[in-house]
NUFI-667861 format. One record per residue: residue number from 1; residue in one letter; z, x negated, y of N, C-alpha, C in turn. Coordinates in steps of 0.02 Angstrom, whole numbers, always signed. Each point is the difference from the previous one (the first is absolute). Layout:
(pt NUM 'a' (Z X Y) (Z X Y) (Z X Y)),
...
//
This chain:
(pt 1 'x' (-1483 +1952 -436) (+60 +40 +15) (+53 -9 -54)),
(pt 2 'x' (-21 -6 -62) (+48 -11 -54) (+34 -67 +8)),
(pt 3 'x' (-40 -52 +17) (+29 -66 +11) (+49 +1 +58)),
(pt 4 'x' (-18 +36 +54) (+45 +5 +58) (+65 +35 -19)),
(pt 5 'x' (-4 +51 -42) (+59 +36 -22) (+45 -45 -42)),
(pt 6 'x' (-31 -38 -44) (+39 -47 -41) (+36 -51 +43)),
(pt 7 'x' (-34 -26 +50) (+31 -49 +45) (+53 +31 +43)),
(pt 8 'x' (-8 +64 +18) (+52 +34 +39) (+64 +5 -41)),
(pt 9 'x' (-7 +21 -62) (+58 +5 -44) (+32 -70 -10)),
(pt 10 'x' (-43 -50 -9) (+26 -68 -6) (+39 -22 +61)),
(pt 11 'x' (-24 +20 +59) (+35 -17 +61) (+68 +33 +5)),
(pt 12 'x' (+4 +63 -23) (+64 +35 -1) (+49 -35 -47)),
(pt 13 'x' (-26 -28 -54) (+43 -33 -49) (+27 -67 +26)),
(pt 14 'x' (-44 -39 +32) (+23 -66 +24) (+32 +4 +69)),
(pt 15 'x' (-7 +57 +34) (+29 +8 +66) (+75 -15 +3)),
(pt 16 'x' (+41 +27 -46) (+72 -15 +3) (+16 -74 -5)),
(pt 17 'x' (-39 -37 -39) (+12 -71 -6) (-17 -36 +65)),
(pt 18 'x' (-53 +21 +33) (-16 -29 +65) (+52 +20 +53)),
(pt 19 'x' (+29 +60 -9) (+54 +21 +45) (+60 -46 -5)),
(pt 20 'x' (+16 -23 -61) (+54 -48 -10) (-16 -66 +36)),
(pt 21 'x' (-61 -22 -8) (-21 -63 +32) (+6 +6 +76)),
(pt 22 'x' (-23 +57 +28) (+4 +11 +72) (+72 +1 +24)),
(pt 23 'x' (+44 +34 -38) (+69 +7 +20) (+35 -68 +1)),
(pt 24 'x' (-9 -39 -53) (+34 -65 -3) (-31 -50 +49)),
(pt 25 'x' (-65 +6 +12) (-33 -48 +45) (+27 +6 +71)),
(pt 26 'x' (+17 +61 +20) (+27 +9 +68) (+65 -39 +9)),
(pt 27 'x' (+39 -7 -53) (+63 -37 +3) (-6 -71 -26)),
(pt 28 'x' (-61 -22 -14) (-13 -66 -26) (+39 -12 -65)),
(pt 29 'x' (-3 +49 -45) (+35 -4 -64) (-51 +3 -57)),
(pt 30 'x' (+21 -22 -58) (-42 +5 -59) (-3 +72 -24)),
(pt 31 'x' (-58 +21 -26) (-5 +70 -25) (+49 +12 -58)),
(pt 32 'x' (+29 +59 -1) (+41 +23 -56) (-23 +69 -21)),
(pt 33 'x' (+11 +17 -63) (-25 +63 -27) (+45 +58 +21)),
(pt 34 'x' (-5 +19 +63) (+41 +54 +26) (-26 +19 +69)),
(pt 35 'x' (+3 +64 +15) (-11 +23 +68) (+67 +1 +36)),
(pt 36 'x' (-2 -12 +66) (+61 +1 +39) (-7 +47 +59)),
(pt 37 'x' (+56 +24 +23) (+1 +38 +63) (-26 -44 +55)),
(pt 38 'x' (-45 +26 +40) (-31 -41 +52) (+46 -13 +59)),
(pt 39 'x' (+57 +33 +2) (+47 -12 +55) (+61 -40 -22)),
(pt 40 'x' (+36 +22 -53) (+61 -35 -21) (-11 -47 -58)),
(pt 41 'x' (-60 +1 -30) (-18 -45 -54) (+37 +14 -66)),
(pt 42 'x' (+27 +59 -8) (+33 +18 -62) (-52 +14 -54)),
(pt 43 'x' (+17 -14 -63) (-45 +13 -56) (-14 +74 -7)),
(pt 44 'x' (-62 +16 -19) (-19 +70 -9) (-10 +17 -74)),
(pt 45 'x' (+24 -42 -45) (-4 +20 -70) (-28 -51 -48)),
(pt 46 'x' (-5 -63 +21) (-24 -50 -46) (-74 +8 -17)),
(pt 47 'x' (-19 -24 -59) (-70 +0 -19) (-27 +70 -8)),
(pt 48 'x' (+44 +49 -13) (-23 +70 -7) (-30 +25 +65)),
(pt 49 'x' (+21 -31 +57) (-27 +21 +65) (-73 -20 +8)),
(pt 50 'x' (-26 -43 -44) (-69 -22 +5) (-49 +46 -37)),
(pt 51 'x' (+26 +53 -30) (-44 +48 -33) (-44 +33 +53)),
(pt 52 'x' (-66 +0 -9) (-44 +29 +51) (+20 +70 +21)),
(pt 53 'x' (-4 +12 +64) (+14 +64 +34) (+76 +14 +4)),
(pt 54 'x' (+38 -22 -50) (+72 +13 +1) (+34 -28 +63)),
(pt 55 'x' (-23 -59 +22) (+31 -32 +57) (-9 +40 +64)),
(pt 56 'x' (-48 +46 +2) (-11 +40 +60) (+60 +46 +14)),
(pt 57 'x' (+36 +17 -51) (+54 +49 +7) (+70 -31 -4)),
(pt 58 'x' (+3 -65 -2) (+65 -33 -4) (+37 +5 +66)),
(pt 59 'x' (+65 +8 -4) (+42 +1 +60) (+59 -47 -10)),
(pt 60 'x' (+17 -35 +52) (+54 -48 -3) (+67 +37 -4)),
(pt 61 'x' (+45 -18 -47) (+65 +33 -4) (+45 -15 +60)),
(pt 62 'x' (-13 -55 +34) (+41 -19 +58) (-31 +23 +66)),
(pt 63 'x' (-64 +16 -1) (-35 +19 +62) (-54 +51 -17)),
(pt 64 'x' (+19 +63 -15) (-48 +51 -22) (-58 +11 +49)),
(pt 65 'x' (+11 -17 +62) (-52 +13 +50) (-46 -59 +12)),
(pt 66 'x' (+4 -50 -45) (-40 -60 +12) (-74 +16 -1)),
(pt 67 'x' (-39 -34 +43) (-73 +13 +1) (-33 -28 -63)),
(pt 68 'x' (-26 +43 -41) (-29 -21 -64) (-76 +1 +0)),
(pt 69 'x' (-31 +0 +59) (-72 +9 +2) (-38 -61 -26)),
(pt 70 'x' (+32 -59 +0) (-35 -60 -19) (-29 +4 -70)),
(pt 71 'x' (+40 +23 -48) (-22 -2 -70) (-59 +47 -14)),
(pt 72 'x' (+2 +63 +20) (-60 +41 -12) (-61 -23 +39)),
(pt 73 'x' (+11 -28 +60) (-57 -25 +39) (-34 -58 -36)),
(pt 74 'x' (+40 -46 -27) (-29 -57 -36) (-35 +25 -63)),
(pt 75 'x' (+33 +43 -39) (-30 +24 -62) (-67 +36 +13)),
(pt 76 'x' (+2 +48 +45) (-61 +38 +15) (-52 -44 +35)),
(pt 77 'x' (+24 -44 +44) (-46 -44 +35) (-37 -46 -47)),
(pt 78 'x' (+37 -30 -47) (-33 -44 -48) (-47 +40 -45)),
(pt 79 'x' (+21 +59 -22) (-44 +41 -41) (-64 +17 +36)),
(pt 80 'x' (+5 +22 +62) (-60 +17 +38) (-43 -61 +15)),
(pt 81 'x' (+33 -57 +13) (-37 -62 +14) (-40 -23 -60)),
(pt 82 'x' (+32 +2 -59) (-36 -20 -61) (-56 +49 -17)),
(pt 83 'x' (+12 +64 +12) (-52 +49 -12) (-59 -11 +47)),
(pt 84 'x' (+14 -17 +62) (-53 -13 +48) (-40 -62 -20)),
(pt 85 'x' (+34 -51 -24) (-35 -60 -23) (-45 +16 -60)),
(pt 86 'x' (+26 +40 -47) (-39 +19 -58) (-61 +42 +20)),
(pt 87 'x' (+10 +45 +47) (-56 +41 +24) (-53 -42 +34)),
(pt 88 'x' (+23 -50 +39) (-47 -42 +38) (-39 -49 -44)),
(pt 89 'x' (+35 -34 -46) (-32 -55 -36) (-19 +18 -72)),
(pt 90 'x' (+26 +56 -26) (-15 +17 -69) (+25 -53 -47)),
(pt 91 'x' (-27 -1 -60) (+22 -49 -50) (-41 -64 +9)),
(pt 92 'x' (+15 -37 +55) (-36 -62 +15) (+49 -57 +7)),
(pt 93 'x' (-26 -60 +8) (+43 -59 +6) (+39 +0 +65)),
(pt 94 'x' (-20 +39 +49) (+36 +3 +64) (+60 +47 -2)),
(pt 95 'x' (+3 +43 -50) (+53 +50 -2) (+69 -32 -3)),
(pt 96 'x' (+11 -47 -44) (+65 -31 -7) (+25 -32 +64)),
(pt 97 'x' (-41 -45 +31) (+23 -32 +62) (+16 +49 +56)),
(pt 98 'x' (-42 +50 +9) (+12 +46 +56) (+56 +49 -16)),
(pt 99 'x' (+11 +16 -63) (+57 +42 -18) (+65 -37 +16)),
(pt 100 'x' (+4 -64 -18) (+59 -41 +17) (+9 -4 +75)),
(pt 101 'x' (-55 -10 +36) (+2 -5 +73) (+26 +64 +31)),
(pt 102 'x' (-25 +57 -22) (+22 +64 +27) (+74 +12 -14)),
(pt 103 'x' (+23 -17 -61) (+71 +9 -17) (+43 -43 +46)),
(pt 104 'x' (-21 -62 +13) (+38 -44 +45) (+2 +29 +71)),
(pt 105 'x' (-54 +30 +22) (-2 +30 +67) (+51 +57 +7)),
(pt 106 'x' (+7 +40 -53) (+48 +55 +1) (+70 -27 +8)),
(pt 107 'x' (+19 -49 -40) (+67 -28 +3) (+14 -32 +68)),
(pt 108 'x' (-47 -39 +25) (+11 -33 +65) (+4 +52 +56)),
(pt 109 'x' (-40 +53 -4) (+2 +51 +52) (+66 +37 +2)),
(pt 110 'x' (+27 +16 -60) (+65 +35 -2) (+55 -44 +28)),
(pt 111 'x' (+1 -63 -19) (+52 -45 +26) (-7 -8 +76)),
(pt 112 'x' (-61 -7 +24) (-10 -8 +72) (+20 +63 +38)),
(pt 113 'x' (-14 +59 -29) (+19 +62 +33) (+76 +6 +5)),
(pt 114 'x' (+36 -26 -50) (+72 +5 +1) (+33 -54 +42)),
(pt 115 'x' (-24 -61 -5) (+35 -57 +30) (-38 -33 +57)),
(pt 116 'x' (-63 +19 +10) (-43 -34 +49) (-8 -74 -17)),
(pt 117 'x' (-1 -14 -65) (-8 -69 -24) (-53 -1 -55)),
(pt 118 'x' (-42 -50 +3) (-46 -15 -55) (+22 -66 -30)),
(pt 119 'x' (+28 +4 -59) (+36 -57 -29) (-48 -51 -31)),
(pt 120 'x' (+19 -65 +7) (-40 -53 -29) (-9 +7 -75)),
(pt 121 'x' (+50 +29 -33) (-2 +7 -73) (-58 +46 -22)),
(pt 122 'x' (-27 +39 +46) (-58 +42 -16) (-64 -25 +34)),
(pt 123 'x' (+4 -20 +63) (-60 -17 +37) (-34 -63 -28)),
(pt 124 'x' (+39 -53 -12) (-30 -62 -24) (-27 +6 -72)),
(pt 125 'x' (+39 +29 -47) (-27 +8 -68) (-63 +44 -2)),
(pt 126 'x' (-1 +52 +41) (-60 +43 +0) (-61 -39 +21)),
(pt 127 'x' (+8 -41 +53) (-56 -41 +23) (-19 -53 -52)),
(pt 128 'x' (+50 -32 -30) (-13 -53 -49) (-34 +28 -63)),
(pt 129 'x' (+26 +56 -26) (-31 +30 -58) (-71 +24 +16)),
(pt 130 'x' (-8 +28 +60) (-67 +22 +20) (-49 -57 +2)),
(pt 131 'x' (+20 -57 +29) (-44 -59 +3) (-16 -25 -70)),
(pt 132 'x' (+49 -1 -44) (-11 -21 -69) (-52 +44 -34)),
(pt 133 'x' (+7 +66 +8) (-47 +47 -31) (-70 -9 +29)),
(pt 134 'x' (-4 -9 +65) (-66 -11 +32) (-34 -61 -29)),
(pt 135 'x' (+36 -55 -6) (-29 -63 -22) (-20 +2 -74)),
(pt 136 'x' (+38 +35 -41) (-12 -4 -72) (-36 +60 -30)),
(pt 137 'x' (-9 +53 +38) (-35 +58 -27) (-69 +10 +31)),
(pt 138 'x' (-11 -27 +59) (-64 +13 +34) (-59 -30 -37)),
(pt 139 'x' (+3 -64 -16) (-56 -33 -33) (-20 +31 -66)),
(pt 140 'x' (+47 +8 -47) (-17 +29 -65) (-27 +71 +4)),
(pt 141 'x' (+12 +34 +56) (-23 +69 +7) (-57 +6 +51)),
(pt 142 'x' (-37 -55 +9) (-59 -1 +43) (+14 +24 +71)),
(pt 143 'x' (+57 -21 +25) (+18 +18 +69) (+24 -62 +38)),
(pt 144 'x' (-36 -56 -12) (+19 -63 +32) (-3 +4 +76)),
(pt 145 'x' (-47 +41 +26) (-5 +7 +73) (+63 +30 +30)),
(pt 146 'x' (+38 +36 -42) (+61 +31 +25) (+56 -50 +13)),
(pt 147 'x' (-6 -61 -27) (+54 -49 +9) (+6 -19 +74)),
(pt 148 'x' (-55 -21 +30) (+3 -19 +71) (+14 +61 +44)),
(pt 149 'x' (-28 +56 -19) (+14 +61 +39) (+74 +16 +0)),
(pt 150 'x' (+32 -7 -58) (+72 +14 -5) (+40 -49 +42)),
(pt 151 'x' (-16 -64 -5) (+36 -51 +37) (-7 +10 +75)),
(pt 152 'x' (-61 +15 +21) (-12 +13 +72) (+37 +62 +22)),
(pt 153 'x' (+0 +52 -43) (+35 +61 +18) (+75 -12 +9)),
(pt 154 'x' (+30 -37 -46) (+71 -15 +6) (+16 -41 +62)),
(pt 155 'x' (-41 -52 +13) (+11 -42 +59) (-10 +39 +64)),
(pt 156 'x' (-51 +43 +1) (-15 +38 +61) (+55 +51 +15)),
(pt 157 'x' (+18 +40 -51) (+50 +52 +11) (+68 -32 +18)),
(pt 158 'x' (+19 -52 -38) (+62 -34 +16) (-2 -33 +68)),
(pt 159 'x' (-57 -29 +18) (-6 -33 +65) (+5 +49 +58)),
(pt 160 'x' (-33 +58 -7) (+3 +51 +53) (+72 +23 +11)),
(pt 161 'x' (+36 +13 -54) (+69 +23 +7) (+46 -56 +25)),
(pt 162 'x' (-16 -62 -17) (+40 -55 +27) (-7 -4 +75)),
(pt 163 'x' (-61 +9 +25) (-11 +0 +73) (+39 +58 +32)),
(pt 164 'x' (-3 +58 -31) (+37 +58 +26) (+75 -12 -1)),
(pt 165 'x' (+24 -32 -53) (+72 -16 -4) (+21 -49 +55)),
(pt 166 'x' (-40 -52 +10) (+16 -49 +52) (-4 +31 +69)),
(pt 167 'x' (-46 +47 +9) (-6 +32 +66) (+57 +46 +15)),
(pt 168 'x' (+26 +35 -52) (+54 +48 +11) (+43 +3 -63)),
(pt 169 'x' (+45 -48 -10) (+41 -3 -61) (+40 +64 -15)),
(pt 170 'x' (+29 +34 +51) (+38 +61 -17) (-42 +56 -30)),
(pt 171 'x' (-65 +0 +14) (-42 +54 -24) (-29 -12 -69)),
(pt 172 'x' (-1 -63 -22) (-30 -15 -65) (+37 -60 -29)),
(pt 173 'x' (+31 +9 -58) (+40 -52 -30) (-41 -49 -42)),
(pt 174 'x' (+32 -55 -19) (-33 -49 -42) (-15 +27 -69)),
(pt 175 'x' (+42 +47 -23) (-14 +31 -65) (-68 +35 -2)),
(pt 176 'x' (-18 +32 +56) (-65 +33 +4) (-57 -50 -6)),
(pt 177 'x' (+11 -59 +31) (-51 -53 -3) (-9 -23 -72)),
(pt 178 'x' (+55 -11 -36) (-4 -21 -70) (-32 +53 -44)),
(pt 179 'x' (+17 +62 +13) (-29 +55 -39) (-76 +3 +12)),
(pt 180 'x' (-21 -15 +62) (-71 +5 +17) (-43 -49 -40)),
(pt 181 'x' (+30 -56 -22) (-38 -48 -40) (-27 +32 -63)),
(pt 182 'x' (+44 +36 -36) (-23 +33 -62) (-44 +60 +16)),
(pt 183 'x' (+13 +35 +55) (-43 +57 +18) (-71 -23 +11)),
(pt 184 'x' (-8 -52 +41) (-67 -25 +13) (-34 -29 -61)),
(pt 185 'x' (+41 -31 -43) (-26 -29 -62) (-32 +53 -44)),
(pt 186 'x' (+37 +55 -12) (-26 +52 -43) (-55 +40 +34)),
(pt 187 'x' (+2 +6 +65) (-55 +33 +36) (-64 -41 -6)),
(pt 188 'x' (+7 -65 +15) (-59 -43 -3) (-30 -4 -69)),
(pt 189 'x' (+42 +5 -51) (-24 -6 -69) (-48 +56 -19)),
(pt 190 'x' (+2 +54 +37) (-46 +56 -12) (-70 -17 +21)),
(pt 191 'x' (-7 -45 +48) (-65 -16 +28) (-32 -61 -32)),
(pt 192 'x' (-56 -20 +27) (-37 -58 -25) (-13 -51 +54)),
(pt 193 'x' (+26 +12 +61) (-11 -47 +54) (+60 +1 +47)),
(pt 194 'x' (+9 -55 +37) (+55 -2 +49) (-5 +55 +53)),
(pt 195 'x' (-61 +17 +19) (-8 +53 +51) (+25 +67 -26)),
(pt 196 'x' (-14 +15 -63) (+26 +62 -29) (+76 -2 -2)),
(pt 197 'x' (+28 -57 -18) (+73 -7 -2) (+31 +13 +68)),
(pt 198 'x' (-30 -28 +51) (+26 +10 +68) (-6 +73 +21)),
(pt 199 'x' (-57 +31 -15) (-10 +70 +18) (+53 +45 -33)),
(pt 200 'x' (+11 -11 -64) (+49 +40 -36) (+71 -11 +27)),
(pt 201 'x' (+16 -62 +17) (+66 -16 +27) (+10 +33 +69)),
(pt 202 'x' (-52 -2 +41) (+5 +31 +67) (+11 +75 -6)),
(pt 203 'x' (-36 +31 -46) (+9 +72 -9) (+70 +17 -25)),
(pt 204 'x' (+25 -40 -47) (+68 +13 -25) (+51 -7 +56)),
(pt 205 'x' (-8 -50 +43) (+46 -10 +56) (-5 +57 +50)),
(pt 206 'x' (-61 +24 +13) (-9 +55 +46) (+33 +63 -26)),
(pt 207 'x' (-9 +14 -65) (+31 +59 -29) (+76 -6 +1)),
(pt 208 'x' (+26 -60 -14) (+72 -11 +1) (+28 +10 +70)),
(pt 209 'x' (-34 -26 +50) (+22 +7 +69) (+0 +73 +22)),
(pt 210 'x' (-52 +36 -20) (-3 +71 +17) (+56 +38 -35)),
(pt 211 'x' (+12 -14 -63) (+53 +34 -36) (+68 -14 +29)),
(pt 212 'x' (+13 -63 +19) (+64 -17 +30) (+10 +36 +66)),
(pt 213 'x' (-53 +2 +41) (+5 +33 +65) (+13 +75 -8)),
(pt 214 'x' (-36 +32 -46) (+9 +72 -10) (+70 +16 -27)),
(pt 215 'x' (+24 -42 -46) (+68 +11 -27) (+52 -9 +54)),
(pt 216 'x' (-9 -52 +42) (+47 -11 +54) (+1 +57 +50)),
(pt 217 'x' (-58 +26 +17) (-4 +56 +47) (+32 +62 -31)),
(pt 218 'x' (-16 +13 -64) (+30 +58 -33) (+75 -4 -5)),
(pt 219 'x' (+25 -59 -14) (+73 -9 -3) (+32 +9 +68)),
(pt 220 'x' (-35 -23 +51) (+26 +8 +68) (+4 +74 +19)),
(pt 221 'x' (-51 +38 -20) (-1 +72 +16) (+55 +37 -38)),
(pt 222 'x' (+7 -16 -65) (+49 +36 -42) (+71 -19 +17)),
(pt 223 'x' (+13 -65 +6) (+69 -24 +11) (+18 -9 +73)),
(pt 224 'x' (-50 -3 +42) (+13 -7 +71) (+21 -69 +22)),
(pt 225 'x' (-5 -49 -43) (+19 -68 +18) (-54 -48 -25)),
(pt 226 'x' (-6 -56 +34) (-47 -52 -20) (+33 -43 -53)),
(pt 227 'x' (-32 -7 -58) (+29 -38 -55) (-50 -52 -25)),
(pt 228 'x' (+27 -54 -26) (-41 -52 -29) (-34 +26 -64)),
(pt 229 'x' (-64 -12 -6) (-39 +23 -58) (-22 -61 -40)),
(pt 230 'x' (+20 -6 -63) (-23 -57 -40) (-75 +3 -12)),
(pt 231 'x' (-32 -59 +4) (-72 -3 -6) (-23 -6 -72)),
(pt 232 'x' (+43 -23 -45) (-19 -12 -69) (-30 +59 -35)),
(pt 233 'x' (+32 +59 +1) (-30 +58 -35) (-68 +19 +27)),
(pt 234 'x' (-10 -6 +66) (-65 +17 +29) (-53 -51 -21)),
(pt 235 'x' (+19 -64 -2) (-47 -51 -23) (-21 +12 -72)),
(pt 236 'x' (+49 +18 -42) (-14 +14 -70) (-46 +61 -6)),
(pt 237 'x' (+15 +53 +37) (-40 +61 -4) (-71 -12 +25)),
(pt 238 'x' (-7 -34 +57) (-66 -15 +26) (-41 -41 -48)),
(pt 239 'x' (+32 -49 -32) (-35 -42 -48) (-21 +41 -61)),
(pt 240 'x' (+45 +43 -24) (-16 +41 -59) (-60 +45 +13)),
(pt 241 'x' (-3 +29 +60) (-56 +44 +17) (-66 -39 -3)),
(pt 242 'x' (+0 -60 +28) (-62 -39 +1) (-18 -23 -71)),
(pt 243 'x' (+50 -19 -40) (-14 -20 -69) (-30 +57 -40)),
(pt 244 'x' (+25 +61 +11) (-24 +57 -38) (-70 +23 +21)),
(pt 245 'x' (-20 -16 +61) (-66 +22 +24) (-32 -55 +42)),
(pt 246 'x' (-11 -60 -28) (-27 -54 +40) (-71 +12 +25)),
(pt 247 'x' (-38 +40 -37) (-69 +14 +21) (-4 +36 +66)),
(pt 248 'x' (+53 +35 +18) (+0 +35 +64) (+6 -49 +58)),
(pt 249 'x' (+30 -59 -14) (+16 -46 +55) (-44 -63 +1)),
(pt 250 'x' (-26 -21 -57) (-41 -60 -2) (-63 +9 +42)),
(pt 251 'x' (-15 -49 +41) (-60 +3 +40) (+7 +38 +65)),
(pt 252 'x' (+63 +22 +14) (+9 +40 +61) (+21 -44 +59)),
(pt 253 'x' (+19 -62 -12) (+20 -44 +55) (-43 -63 -2)),
//
């Protein structure tokens, strides 16, 4: 619990910096040390805006009503994600890789919720870094069996979503397919066989599909209109649930 608390505080501290990355990535710009209004892109105070928690209360001088939910969501989301990774893995060699993975999921989910886009600048590096970690950390930590499991998991999850994308492109974008490569990779890495990787990936996809459907139905009831629901946040959430409790799902399929 102490380790989880430390990682939560660490997530709150690095959250503003990831918020800058998310903001600039949406416009395909280089990161700068400043928060901006999410509507008019005006500066919110320079580097002082990156002080943890302070950014939650910033208001744009040109657009006081601007939606500022992105920054607290990223800060709290990263804090909770890192705390969950610390709770799940403890002080082990897996903590660092999965903490980075969870932080990336938070940023990608927020961007997808706002723009319905999963950007290459996040999806490909997450998959590439994940593969690098799998290849270079598994053997020295007596988890060589996890290498093939991770590769199969990434190929399977990405392949399933590719088929879904080709079958109905409006319902599932290519960004979701790219994101699924890293999701399956990190899911499979938890196991020791390709069958375990496939089982974990199937469960994550089932949970994501259920979450998307329930959110869509709830939004239809509340707003009275049918709206497009981004799949990225649900994929991230479903994967996180399985990563945090893989023993519940391994051997069930």
